[in-house]
C-alpha positions as CSV (number, residue, x, y, z in Angstrom):
1,M,-15.2,-6.9,38.2
2,E,-17.5,-8.2,35.5
3,V,-16.6,-11.1,33.2
4,Y,-18.7,-12.0,30.1
5,W,-19.3,-15.5,28.8
6,L,-20.4,-16.6,25.3
7,E,-21.1,-20.2,24.4
8,Q,-21.6,-21.2,20.7
9,T,-21.7,-24.5,18.8
10,E,-20.5,-25.5,15.4
11,A,-24.0,-24.7,14.1
12,D,-23.5,-21.0,15.0
13,V,-20.5,-20.7,12.6
14,P,-21.5,-19.5,9.1
15,A,-22.0,-22.6,7.1
16,Q,-19.6,-21.6,4.3
17,S,-16.6,-21.0,6.6
18,A,-15.3,-24.5,6.8
19,E,-16.0,-25.2,3.1
20,A,-14.6,-22.1,1.5
21,L,-11.5,-21.8,3.8
22,D,-11.7,-18.0,3.1
23,P,-14.3,-16.6,5.5
24,E,-14.8,-12.9,5.1
25,W,-14.8,-12.5,8.9
26,L,-11.1,-13.6,9.2
27,S,-8.1,-11.3,8.9
28,A,-5.3,-11.9,6.4
29,S,-3.1,-13.5,9.0
30,E,-5.9,-15.6,10.3
31,L,-6.7,-16.8,6.8
32,L,-3.1,-17.8,6.4
33,H,-3.3,-19.8,9.6
34,V,-6.5,-21.6,8.7
35,H,-5.1,-22.5,5.3
36,G,-2.3,-24.4,7.0
37,L,-4.6,-26.6,9.1
38,R,-4.6,-30.0,7.3
39,F,-7.3,-31.8,9.2
40,A,-11.0,-30.9,9.0
41,K,-11.7,-31.5,12.7
42,R,-8.8,-29.2,13.7
43,R,-10.0,-26.6,11.2
44,A,-13.6,-26.7,12.5
45,D,-12.5,-26.4,16.1
46,W,-10.3,-23.4,15.3
47,L,-13.0,-21.6,13.3
48,L,-15.5,-22.2,16.1
49,G,-13.2,-20.8,18.6
50,R,-12.3,-17.7,16.6
51,W,-15.9,-17.1,15.6
52,T,-17.0,-17.3,19.3
53,A,-14.2,-15.0,20.4
54,K,-14.9,-12.3,17.8
55,R,-18.6,-12.3,18.5
56,A,-18.0,-12.0,22.2
57,V,-15.5,-9.2,21.9
58,A,-17.7,-7.4,19.4
59,Q,-20.6,-7.4,21.9
60,C,-18.4,-6.3,24.8
61,L,-16.9,-3.4,22.8
62,N,-20.2,-2.5,21.2
63,L,-18.8,-3.1,17.7
64,L,-20.7,-4.1,14.6
65,A,-20.8,-7.8,13.9
66,D,-20.8,-7.8,10.1
67,P,-18.0,-9.8,8.4
68,A,-15.9,-6.7,7.6
69,S,-16.0,-5.5,11.2
70,L,-15.1,-9.0,12.5
71,A,-12.2,-9.2,10.1
72,G,-10.9,-6.1,11.8
73,L,-10.6,-8.0,15.0
74,E,-7.7,-10.4,15.1
75,V,-7.4,-13.2,17.7
76,L,-3.7,-14.1,17.7
77,A,-1.7,-16.5,19.9
78,A,1.0,-14.8,22.0
79,N,4.4,-16.4,22.4
80,D,3.2,-18.3,25.4
81,G,0.1,-19.5,23.4
82,A,-2.5,-17.4,25.2
83,P,-5.0,-15.7,22.8
84,E,-4.8,-11.9,22.5
85,V,-7.2,-9.6,20.6
86,F,-6.1,-6.8,18.3
87,R,-8.3,-4.2,16.5
88,A,-6.8,-2.5,13.5
89,G,-3.4,-3.8,14.5
90,K,-3.5,-2.5,18.0
91,P,-4.2,-4.4,21.3
92,A,-7.9,-4.3,22.1
93,P,-8.9,-3.3,25.7
94,V,-9.9,-6.8,26.7
95,T,-8.5,-10.1,28.0
96,I,-10.0,-13.3,26.7
97,S,-9.8,-17.0,27.4
98,L,-10.9,-19.6,25.0
99,T,-11.9,-23.3,25.3
100,H,-13.8,-25.8,23.3
101,R,-15.0,-29.4,23.7
102,A,-17.3,-31.7,21.7
103,G,-18.5,-29.0,19.2
104,L,-19.1,-26.4,22.0
105,A,-16.8,-23.3,22.4
106,V,-16.6,-20.7,25.1
107,C,-15.0,-17.3,25.1
108,A,-14.7,-15.4,28.4
109,V,-14.0,-11.7,28.2
110,A,-12.7,-9.3,30.9
111,P,-11.0,-5.9,31.0
112,A,-7.4,-5.7,29.8
113,G,-4.7,-6.7,32.3
114,I,-6.8,-9.3,34.1
115,A,-5.5,-12.8,34.6
116,L,-8.3,-15.0,33.2
117,G,-8.9,-18.6,32.4
118,C,-11.9,-20.7,31.4
119,D,-12.5,-24.4,30.6
120,L,-15.1,-26.9,29.5
121,E,-14.9,-30.6,30.3
122,A,-17.3,-33.5,29.7
123,I,-18.2,-35.5,32.8
124,E,-16.8,-39.0,32.2
125,P,-15.2,-41.7,34.3
126,R,-11.5,-41.2,35.1
127,S,-9.3,-43.8,36.7
128,D,-7.5,-43.8,40.1
129,A,-4.2,-43.6,38.1
130,F,-5.5,-40.3,36.5
131,A,-6.1,-38.8,40.0
132,A,-2.7,-40.0,41.2
133,D,-0.9,-38.5,38.3
134,Y,-2.6,-35.1,38.3
135,F,-4.0,-34.3,41.7
136,T,-2.5,-33.5,45.0
137,I,-2.7,-35.8,48.0
138,D,-5.5,-33.7,49.6
139,E,-7.4,-33.6,46.3
140,Q,-7.1,-37.4,46.0
141,A,-8.5,-37.7,49.5
142,L,-11.4,-35.5,48.6
143,V,-12.2,-37.7,45.6
144,A,-11.9,-40.8,47.7
145,Q,-14.6,-39.5,50.0
146,A,-17.1,-38.9,47.2
147,T,-19.9,-41.2,46.5
148,P,-19.5,-43.4,43.4
149,A,-22.3,-41.4,41.7
150,D,-20.6,-38.1,42.4
151,R,-17.0,-39.1,41.7
152,P,-16.9,-38.5,37.9
153,R,-18.4,-35.0,38.4
154,L,-15.9,-34.1,41.2
155,L,-12.9,-35.4,39.2
156,T,-14.0,-33.4,36.2
157,L,-14.6,-30.3,38.2
158,L,-11.1,-30.4,39.8
159,W,-9.4,-31.1,36.5
160,S,-11.3,-28.3,34.7
161,A,-10.5,-25.8,37.5
162,K,-6.9,-26.6,37.2
163,E,-7.0,-26.1,33.4
164,S,-8.6,-22.7,33.9
165,A,-6.0,-21.7,36.5
166,L,-3.1,-22.8,34.3
167,K,-4.6,-20.7,31.4
168,A,-4.8,-17.7,33.8
169,L,-1.1,-18.3,34.6
170,R,-0.5,-18.3,30.8
171,S,1.3,-21.6,31.1
172,G,-1.2,-24.3,30.3
173,L,-0.1,-27.9,30.9
174,R,3.6,-26.9,30.7
175,L,3.2,-26.6,34.5
176,D,2.6,-29.5,36.8
177,T,-1.1,-29.7,37.5
178,R,-0.3,-30.5,41.2
179,S,1.1,-27.0,41.5
180,V,-2.4,-25.6,41.6
181,I,-4.8,-26.8,44.4
182,V,-8.6,-26.5,43.9
183,S,-11.2,-25.7,46.5
184,A,-14.8,-25.8,45.2
185,G,-18.0,-24.9,47.0
186,N,-21.7,-25.0,46.4
187,G,-24.2,-22.2,46.5
188,P,-27.8,-21.4,45.8
189,G,-27.1,-19.6,42.5
190,F,-26.5,-20.7,38.9
191,W,-22.7,-20.3,39.4
192,H,-20.9,-21.8,42.4
193,P,-17.7,-20.5,43.9
194,L,-14.2,-22.0,43.6
195,H,-10.7,-21.0,44.5
196,V,-7.4,-22.2,43.1
197,C,-4.1,-21.6,44.9
198,H,-0.8,-21.8,43.1
199,D,2.4,-22.9,44.7
200,S,3.6,-19.3,44.6
201,G,0.8,-18.3,46.9
202,R,-1.2,-16.6,44.2
203,V,-4.9,-17.3,44.6
204,F,-7.4,-17.3,41.7
205,S,-11.1,-16.9,42.6
206,G,-13.7,-18.3,40.2
207,W,-16.9,-20.0,39.4
208,W,-18.2,-23.3,38.2
209,H,-21.4,-24.7,36.8
210,T,-22.6,-28.1,35.4
211,S,-25.3,-28.7,32.9
212,G,-25.8,-31.1,29.9
213,G,-23.0,-33.4,31.2
214,I,-20.5,-30.5,30.9
215,V,-18.5,-28.8,33.7
216,R,-17.7,-25.1,33.1
217,T,-15.1,-23.3,35.1
218,L,-13.7,-19.8,35.2
219,V,-11.0,-18.2,37.3
220,A,-9.7,-14.6,37.5
221,D,-7.3,-12.4,39.4
222,P,-8.5,-10.0,40.7
223,P,-11.8,-11.8,41.7
224,A,-14.7,-11.4,39.3
225,L,-18.5,-11.5,39.7
226,P,-20.3,-14.6,38.4
227,P,-20.0,-14.5,34.6
228,T,-22.7,-12.7,32.6
229,F,-23.9,-14.6,29.6
230,L,-23.8,-12.8,26.2
231,R,-26.4,-13.1,23.6
232,R,-26.1,-15.9,21.0
233,L,-27.0,-13.9,17.8
């Protein structure tokens, strides 16, 4: 199964979007939502995520990417908070996952009906208390075996993979992060394999990659090929 991946930065969003608060590429319901966001940072993050999602879905569905066409694509939060895509008021034949961090956003796109989750995390020091609170005993032991130089990357990778799996479960951090156990490998390619097992026995297969101080993770059920990068237009 193929999964597509689009990364964009705040510089990719049309400059007038955050200023005018009425971008032509948003639907009426999306405009209503953005008008209710009081803080500029929250508004900028939300616009970046929606712009990235719409551009990714338009490419995957071979749609035009002019403002009017993008306004016809709605990215709405379901009751459980997961993003869902509609075209002309009807569900689009895709599943998406969204994430953003430090002015960078990602949208992963797969066929409808797939369990999908993606995440971005900056590599940074995390305390022993963080590991004790959020990781299983086996994961904590794995971290303890890491070299001091590799420890921040490993902690970030494990955390990001958990975030991706919890998104695929459509639960987010409402579930205990210790209910999903991460196993990550290395390989010769750009993307490296990982697996996340939920307490229920459900297993998500996925991929991870690190560059620019950022860990990127993606999981899917059924398993997916390494993500294919979409064009940043």
